[in-house]
Every structure is written in structure tokens, then in C-alpha cells.
Residue frames as a rotation matrix with the C-alpha (Angstrom) as fourth column:
MET 1
-0.519 0.169 -0.838 -28.34
0.833 0.323 -0.450 -31.11
0.195 -0.931 -0.309 23.36
ARG 2
0.506 0.798 0.326 -31.01
0.626 -0.600 0.498 -28.84
0.593 -0.048 -0.804 24.81
LEU 3
-0.113 -0.538 0.835 -29.88
-0.153 -0.821 -0.550 -25.58
0.982 -0.190 0.011 26.38
ASP 4
0.500 0.369 0.784 -31.53
-0.783 -0.193 0.591 -26.22
0.370 -0.909 0.193 29.77
LYS 5
0.980 -0.167 -0.107 -29.93
0.192 0.934 0.302 -29.68
0.050 -0.317 0.947 30.01
PHE 6
0.222 -0.955 0.194 -26.47
0.559 -0.038 -0.828 -28.33
0.799 0.293 0.525 29.12
LEU 7
0.011 -0.180 0.984 -26.71
-0.514 -0.845 -0.149 -25.61
0.858 -0.504 -0.102 31.78
LYS 8
0.794 0.329 0.511 -27.59
-0.607 0.376 0.700 -28.23
0.038 -0.866 0.498 34.39
VAL 9
0.872 -0.480 -0.094 -24.98
0.465 0.874 -0.142 -30.82
0.151 0.080 0.985 33.32
SER 10
0.053 -0.901 0.431 -22.23
0.472 -0.358 -0.806 -28.17
0.880 0.246 0.406 33.11
ARG 11
0.102 0.123 -0.987 -23.37
0.994 -0.046 0.097 -26.83
-0.033 -0.991 -0.127 36.50
LEU 12
-0.806 -0.225 0.548 -23.58
0.310 -0.948 0.068 -23.25
0.504 0.225 0.834 35.22
ILE 13
-0.225 0.801 0.555 -27.11
-0.870 -0.422 0.256 -23.32
0.439 -0.426 0.791 36.69
LYS 14
-0.746 -0.259 0.614 -27.90
-0.605 0.647 -0.463 -25.85
-0.277 -0.717 -0.640 39.43
ARG 15
-0.352 0.705 0.615 -31.36
0.194 0.698 -0.689 -27.05
-0.916 -0.123 -0.383 38.39
ARG 16
-0.801 0.057 0.596 -32.92
0.598 0.133 0.790 -27.64
-0.034 0.989 -0.141 35.00
THR 17
0.270 0.962 0.035 -36.17
0.960 -0.271 0.065 -25.92
0.072 0.016 -0.997 35.99
LEU 18
0.394 -0.227 -0.891 -34.21
0.301 -0.884 0.359 -22.83
-0.869 -0.409 -0.280 37.01
ALA 19
-0.728 -0.682 0.071 -32.33
0.228 -0.142 0.963 -22.96
-0.647 0.717 0.259 33.69
LYS 20
-0.391 0.683 0.617 -35.68
0.901 0.149 0.407 -23.09
0.186 0.715 -0.674 31.89
GLU 21
0.580 0.625 -0.522 -36.98
0.743 -0.669 0.025 -20.06
-0.334 -0.402 -0.853 33.82
VAL 22
-0.057 -0.701 -0.711 -33.84
0.113 -0.712 0.693 -18.02
-0.992 -0.041 0.120 33.04
ALA 23
-0.867 -0.253 0.429 -34.10
0.413 0.114 0.903 -18.90
-0.278 0.961 0.006 29.33
ASP 24
-0.074 0.943 0.324 -37.84
0.982 0.012 0.191 -18.11
0.176 0.332 -0.927 29.23
GLN 25
0.551 0.208 -0.808 -37.10
0.505 -0.854 0.125 -14.66
-0.664 -0.477 -0.576 30.69
GLY 26
0.902 -0.198 0.384 -34.86
0.300 -0.354 -0.886 -13.95
0.311 0.914 -0.260 27.68
ARG 27
0.772 -0.626 0.109 -31.66
-0.524 -0.531 0.666 -13.75
-0.359 -0.572 -0.738 29.74
ILE 28
-0.020 -0.784 0.620 -29.67
0.113 0.615 0.781 -16.19
-0.993 0.085 0.076 27.58
THR 29
0.663 0.160 -0.731 -28.42
-0.685 -0.264 -0.679 -15.77
-0.302 0.951 -0.066 24.02
ILE 30
0.289 -0.579 0.762 -26.76
0.433 0.789 0.436 -18.33
-0.854 0.204 0.478 21.76
ASN 31
-0.504 -0.611 0.610 -24.47
0.833 -0.157 0.531 -16.74
-0.229 0.775 0.588 19.16
GLY 32
-0.991 0.032 -0.127 -26.30
-0.045 -0.994 0.102 -13.42
-0.123 0.107 0.987 19.61
VAL 33
-0.410 0.901 -0.143 -29.83
-0.281 0.024 0.959 -14.86
0.868 0.433 0.243 19.24
THR 34
-0.286 0.385 0.878 -32.21
-0.957 -0.077 -0.279 -14.97
-0.039 -0.920 0.390 22.23
ALA 35
-0.769 -0.150 -0.622 -32.56
-0.266 0.959 0.098 -18.62
0.581 0.241 -0.777 23.24
LYS 36
0.432 0.866 0.252 -35.37
-0.775 0.214 0.594 -20.78
0.461 -0.452 0.764 24.58
ALA 37
0.122 -0.343 0.931 -34.85
-0.786 0.540 0.302 -23.66
-0.606 -0.769 -0.204 27.02
SER 38
0.633 0.229 0.740 -35.44
0.134 0.908 -0.396 -26.10
-0.763 0.350 0.544 24.15
SER 39
0.720 -0.427 -0.547 -32.85
-0.694 -0.453 -0.560 -24.48
-0.009 0.783 -0.623 21.86
THR 40
0.907 -0.418 0.049 -30.29
0.421 0.903 -0.084 -26.93
-0.009 0.097 0.995 20.50
LEU 41
0.607 -0.777 -0.164 -26.65
-0.573 -0.572 0.587 -26.36
-0.550 -0.262 -0.793 21.37
SER 42
0.890 -0.450 -0.072 -23.66
0.241 0.600 -0.763 -27.34
0.386 0.662 0.642 19.25
LYS 43
0.293 -0.888 -0.354 -19.95
0.860 0.083 0.504 -27.51
-0.418 -0.452 0.788 19.97
GLY 44
-0.638 -0.658 0.400 -18.38
0.764 -0.606 0.222 -24.07
0.097 0.447 0.889 19.57
ASP 45
0.297 0.816 0.497 -21.55
0.600 -0.564 0.567 -22.08
0.743 0.130 -0.657 20.35
GLU 46
-0.838 -0.526 0.143 -21.16
0.263 -0.620 -0.740 -18.92
0.478 -0.582 0.658 22.40
LEU 47
0.194 0.908 -0.372 -23.60
0.833 0.048 0.551 -18.37
0.518 -0.417 -0.747 25.28
VAL 48
-0.764 -0.281 0.582 -24.20
-0.090 -0.846 -0.526 -15.07
0.639 -0.454 0.620 27.04
ILE 49
0.012 0.735 -0.678 -26.05
0.774 0.423 0.471 -15.55
0.633 -0.530 -0.563 30.33
ARG 50
-0.280 -0.034 0.959 -27.31
-0.349 -0.927 -0.135 -12.75
0.894 -0.373 0.248 32.56
PHE 51
-0.082 0.170 -0.982 -27.09
0.853 0.521 0.019 -13.55
0.515 -0.836 -0.188 36.28
GLY 52
0.489 0.332 -0.807 -28.61
0.767 -0.604 0.216 -10.54
-0.416 -0.724 -0.550 38.05
GLN 53
0.833 -0.223 -0.507 -26.04
-0.276 -0.961 -0.030 -7.75
-0.480 0.165 -0.862 37.60
LYS 54
-0.205 -0.972 0.111 -23.47
-0.444 0.193 0.875 -9.94
-0.872 0.130 -0.472 35.83
LEU 55
0.774 0.323 -0.545 -23.07
-0.629 0.284 -0.724 -11.01
-0.079 0.903 0.423 32.19
VAL 56
-0.031 -0.772 0.635 -21.13
-0.355 0.602 0.715 -14.24
-0.934 -0.203 -0.293 31.68
THR 57
0.552 0.110 -0.826 -19.95
-0.833 0.103 -0.543 -15.24
0.025 0.989 0.149 28.19
VAL 58
-0.038 -0.541 0.840 -18.97
-0.411 0.775 0.480 -18.89
-0.911 -0.327 -0.251 27.74
LYS 59
-0.119 -0.074 -0.990 -17.97
-0.972 0.210 0.101 -21.06
0.201 0.975 -0.097 24.80
VAL 60
0.754 0.447 0.480 -19.27
-0.526 0.849 0.036 -24.63
-0.392 -0.280 0.876 24.54
ASN 61
-0.285 -0.940 -0.189 -16.32
-0.935 0.229 0.272 -27.06
-0.212 0.254 -0.944 24.32
GLU 62
-0.960 -0.018 -0.281 -18.09
-0.079 0.975 0.208 -30.40
0.270 0.221 -0.937 24.66
LEU 63
-0.022 0.980 0.199 -21.59
-0.948 -0.084 0.307 -31.85
0.317 -0.182 0.931 24.92
LYS 64
-0.835 -0.210 -0.509 -22.01
-0.053 0.951 -0.305 -34.83
0.548 -0.227 -0.805 27.25
GLU 65
0.171 0.979 -0.110 -25.14
-0.068 0.123 0.990 -36.29
0.983 -0.162 0.088 28.81
ILE 66
0.953 0.101 -0.287 -23.51
0.255 0.254 0.933 -37.35
0.167 -0.962 0.216 32.08
VAL 67
0.113 -0.932 0.344 -20.50
0.012 -0.345 -0.939 -35.65
0.994 0.110 -0.028 33.65
ARG 68
0.153 -0.162 -0.975 -18.84
0.959 0.262 0.107 -35.94
0.238 -0.952 0.195 37.07
LYS 69
0.884 0.292 -0.365 -18.71
0.413 -0.855 0.315 -32.78
-0.220 -0.429 -0.876 39.15
ASP 70
0.207 -0.897 -0.390 -14.95
0.113 -0.374 0.921 -32.33
-0.972 -0.235 0.024 38.76
GLU 71
-0.612 -0.412 0.675 -15.21
0.670 0.183 0.719 -32.66
-0.420 0.893 0.164 34.95
ALA 72
0.382 0.923 0.052 -18.14
0.821 -0.312 -0.479 -30.23
-0.425 0.225 -0.877 34.53
GLU 73
0.455 -0.234 -0.859 -15.92
-0.142 -0.971 0.190 -27.18
-0.879 0.036 -0.476 33.91
MET 74
-0.644 -0.724 0.247 -14.31
0.097 0.244 0.965 -28.93
-0.759 0.646 -0.087 30.93
LEU 75
-0.033 0.740 0.672 -17.62
0.914 0.294 -0.279 -28.63
-0.404 0.605 -0.686 29.02
TYR 76
0.818 0.334 0.468 -17.22
0.495 -0.823 -0.278 -24.86
0.292 0.459 -0.839 28.63
SER 77
-0.378 -0.884 -0.274 -14.66
0.924 -0.343 -0.169 -22.09
0.056 -0.317 0.947 28.87
VAL 78
0.553 0.537 -0.637 -15.45
0.623 -0.775 -0.112 -18.65
-0.554 -0.335 -0.763 30.28
ILE 79
0.086 -0.469 0.879 -14.60
0.866 -0.402 -0.299 -15.98
0.493 0.787 0.371 27.72
LYS 80
-0.770 -0.350 0.533 -15.50
0.057 -0.871 -0.489 -12.97
0.635 -0.346 0.691 29.87
GLU 81
-0.004 0.737 -0.676 -17.48
0.994 0.078 0.079 -11.81
0.111 -0.671 -0.733 32.88
GLU 82
-0.800 -0.264 0.539 -18.73
0.266 -0.961 -0.075 -8.25
0.538 0.083 0.839 33.16
LYS 83
-0.602 0.591 -0.537 -20.91
0.540 -0.193 -0.819 -6.23
-0.588 -0.783 -0.202 35.51
VAL 84
-0.432 0.567 0.701 -24.11
0.655 -0.337 0.676 -4.72
0.620 0.752 -0.226 34.15
ASN 85
-0.909 0.202 -0.363 -25.55
0.129 -0.693 -0.709 -1.48
-0.395 -0.692 0.604 35.45
SER 86
-0.476 0.793 0.381 -29.30
0.810 0.226 0.541 -1.28
0.343 0.566 -0.750 35.14
């Protein structure tokens, strides 16, 4: 599954276009490698996403095309959240 689609389906980022912009700015890494919006995700991958002054590390648990809102958090598990000083 594409990175931008996963971020939207899992509701980590609300819109796919916004997910694409964040990826294109180089603010997302998959297993330590800078990712593009079109990067392919696999089960078990580790994502590090930079939201402003916060770094969020999540592990991909499942990949599904369509998910209900209450099931979205089951697609990933948050490993850690940390503040970034710039």
C-alpha cells in the first residue's frame, strides 16, 4: 500500500493530499530511509513522522484499504513520541 494512502486510512494524517505534501517535504522516514508519498509500505515497517515540533514513531500492524473510524488505530501502534527543538 502507498504511504500517503496508509496515512489517510489510518487517520494519522486527515487528507491524502496533506500526507503527500508532508512526505514530499522529507518529513517521513520508513525504516530509517526518507520516504516519498508513493513509497510502498509493508507490515512491520517503522515510520517516523515529523509533525511540527513533534516526532512520532509508529509501527505498521496491518494494511487495509477501507477501515472504520473506530478501527483505524488498530492499523498501527505508537512506539514513541518526542519533542524536537529546532
